[in-house]
LUMPA-655581 format. One record per residue (C-alpha): x, y, z. Coordinates in steps of 0.5 Angstrom, whole numbers, m for minus. Example, Ala and Ser with C-alpha at 12.3 -4.5 7.8 and 13.67 -1.06 7.14 Angstrom:
<sites>
     xx     yy     zz
     25     m9     16
     27     m2     14
</sites>
This chain:
<sites>
     xx     yy     zz
   m306   m115    256
   m302   m110    252
   m296   m112    248
   m291   m107    246
   m284   m108    242
   m281   m101    244
   m281    m96    250
   m287    m92    249
   m288    m86    254
   m294    m88    259
   m296    m84    265
   m299    m90    269
   m294    m93    274
   m293   m100    274
   m290   m106    278
   m285   m109    273
   m280   m116    272
   m275   m116    267
   m272   m123    265
   m271   m127    259
   m276   m132    261
   m273   m137    257
   m276   m143    261
   m282   m141    264
   m280   m146    270
   m282   m146    277
   m277   m140    279
   m280   m136    273
   m287   m137    276
   m285   m135    283
   m283   m128    280
   m289   m128    276
   m293   m129    282
   m290   m124    286
   m291   m119    281
   m298   m120    281
   m298   m120    289
   m294   m113    289
   m298   m110    283
   m305   m112    286
   m303   m109    293
   m301   m103    290
   m306   m102    285
   m301   m101    280
   m301   m105    273
   m297   m111    273
   m291   m111    267
   m286   m116    264
   m280   m114    260
   m277   m120    256
   m273   m120    250
   m273   m123    243
   m268   m126    241
   m265   m129    247
   m259   m125    248
   m254   m131    247
   m258   m132    240
   m255   m125    239
   m248   m125    241
   m247   m133    239
   m252   m135    235
   m248   m142    233
   m247   m144    240
   m254   m141    243
   m258   m145    248
   m264   m149    245
   m271   m146    246
   m275   m149    251
   m281   m144    250
   m283   m140    244
   m285   m132    244
   m292   m134    243
   m292   m139    248
   m289   m134    253
   m294   m129    251
   m300   m135    252
   m297   m136    259
   m297   m128    261
   m304   m128    258
   m307   m133    263
   m304   m130    268
   m307   m123    266
   m301   m119    266
   m303   m112    264
   m297   m110    260
   m292   m114    256
   m285   m111    253
   m282   m115    248
   m275   m111    247
   m272   m113    241
   m265   m115    243
   m260   m112    237
   m254   m108    237
   m257   m102    239
   m260   m105    245
   m253   m109    247
   m250   m102    247
   m255    m98    251
   m251    m96    258
   m254    m98    264
   m256    m91    266
   m260    m90    259
   m264    m96    261
   m265    m94    268
   m268    m87    265
   m273    m91    260
   m275    m96    266
   m277    m89    270
   m279    m84    265
   m282    m88    260
   m285    m95    263
   m286    m91    269
   m284    m97    274
   m284    m96    281
   m283   m103    283
   m278   m108    280
   m277   m115    281
   m272   m119    279
   m267   m125    280
   m261   m124    285
   m256   m125    279
   m260   m119    275
   m255   m115    271
   m256   m110    265
   m253   m105    261
   m247   m105    256
   m242   m111    258
   m247   m112    264
   m244   m106    267
   m250   m105    272
   m254   m108    277
   m260   m107    282
   m256   m101    286
   m256    m97    280
   m264    m98    280
   m265    m96    287
   m261    m90    286
   m266    m87    281
   m271    m88    287
   m275    m94    284
   m276   m100    289
   m273   m106    288
   m274   m113    290
   m269   m119    289
   m272   m126    289
   m267   m132    291
   m267   m138    287
   m272   m143    287
   m270   m150    289
   m273   m157    288
   m270   m163    291
   m264   m159    293
   m263   m157    286
   m263   m150    283
   m268   m149    278
   m265   m147    272
   m267   m147    264
   m260   m150    263
   m262   m156    268
   m269   m157    264
   m265   m157    257
   m261   m162    259
   m267   m167    262
   m271   m166    256
   m265   m167    251
   m263   m174    255
   m271   m176    255
   m272   m175    262
   m279   m172    261
   m281   m173    268
   m275   m169    271
   m276   m164    266
   m284   m164    268
   m282   m163    276
   m278   m157    274
   m282   m154    270
   m288   m155    274
   m292   m158    268
   m291   m163    262
   m287   m160    257
   m290   m158    251
   m290   m155    244
   m295   m151    240
   m296   m149    233
   m300   m149    227
   m302   m155    223
   m300   m154    216
   m300   m159    210
   m294   m163    209
   m291   m168    204
   m296   m173    206
   m291   m178    207
   m294   m181    213
   m300   m182    210
   m297   m186    204
   m294   m190    210
   m301   m192    213
   m300   m187    219
   m302   m180    217
   m299   m175    221
   m301   m168    223
   m295   m163    221
   m294   m158    227
   m290   m151    225
   m286   m150    230
   m284   m142    232
   m278   m144    235
   m274   m149    230
   m269   m151    236
   m272   m155    241
   m268   m158    246
   m271   m165    245
   m271   m170    239
   m274   m177    238
   m280   m181    238
   m285   m180    243
   m292   m181    246
   m296   m175    246
   m302   m171    247
   m305   m167    242
   m310   m162    245
   m315   m167    248
   m312   m173    243
   m306   m178    244
   m301   m180    239
   m294   m182    237
   m290   m176    235
   m283   m176    231
   m279   m170    233
   m273   m170    228
   m270   m170    221
   m274   m176    218
   m267   m179    216
   m270   m185    212
   m275   m182    208
   m272   m175    206
   m268   m172    211
   m268   m165    213
   m264   m160    216
   m268   m157    222
   m272   m161    226
   m279   m163    224
   m285   m164    229
   m291   m169    226
   m296   m173    230
   m300   m179    228
   m306   m178    232
   m309   m185    235
   m316   m187    233
   m317   m180    229
   m319   m178    222
   m321   m171    222
   m318   m165    219
   m314   m161    223
   m311   m157    218
   m310   m149    220
   m311   m151    228
   m307   m148    233
   m305   m154    237
   m301   m156    243
   m297   m162    243
   m295   m165    250
   m289   m170    251
   m291   m176    256
   m286   m181    254
   m280   m182    250
   m280   m188    246
   m273   m188    242
   m268   m184    239
   m270   m183    231
   m266   m187    227
   m265   m188    219
   m268   m195    217
   m265   m199    211
   m272   m199    208
   m279   m196    208
   m281   m203    210
   m277   m203    216
   m279   m196    218
   m286   m198    218
   m285   m204    222
   m282   m200    227
   m288   m195    227
   m293   m200    228
   m289   m202    234
   m288   m195    237
   m296   m195    236
   m297   m201    240
   m292   m199    246
   m296   m192    246
   m303   m196    246
   m300   m200    252
   m298   m194    256
   m304   m190    255
   m308   m196    257
   m305   m195    264
   m307   m188    265
</sites>
């Protein structure tokens, strides 16, 4: 898999899909699967163009949607699908002002896209001035895919964000086609969990605005545990969400490892306790509830 962060001039034609892929949900997966099918049938390279940051983060950073998936997690997904080329385009002022015609020129002459697959609401160019008609006029074949529905509802990143924020993990799982997970590197923390008698693995998240928070039963790679995703109000209080996992029946060193934390069930919201002892009592109850839940799996 080759990853480009610009528009290099290539000579081999490709089949391309374009989108934010901000959830990698069932709708996104349908596009990727169709992309792979079309690329194989035409014996051309499969290519994906995505954007970093999300355009709404650029235009309105304070009101931008929370991140379901980080760039690294997106790239991991594309690699599993054996996509040939990934274009990670920096969404900045210059790109936001690019005309639709200039964008189509790059698609045709630099990326050499001979077939483009997009959602049925695809727009591009300054002020979203252009659509698929402008691409078709350039001689590039375009296929638009209809929205994907599940149980009568349109699958969307907004729907998934709302489900995760309200703790409806199974609902989010259905629309994602997989359990929700966050990946990151285990880093050294302040050892507060160890002082409480519940040592934790501190996960460095590459997206600092995840769509959920609270205390959860999780799976860390092939091990189970209890995770706190929040601001630790009782101990110190921090500005951004922090993910730490107490792995059950485990004492080995995880520092430096890149791990995946899969969220299985929400236990409760995070809260500020009146004392450290009350916090420790609650953590014991959380662990007991997790053990009961896991014993039934």
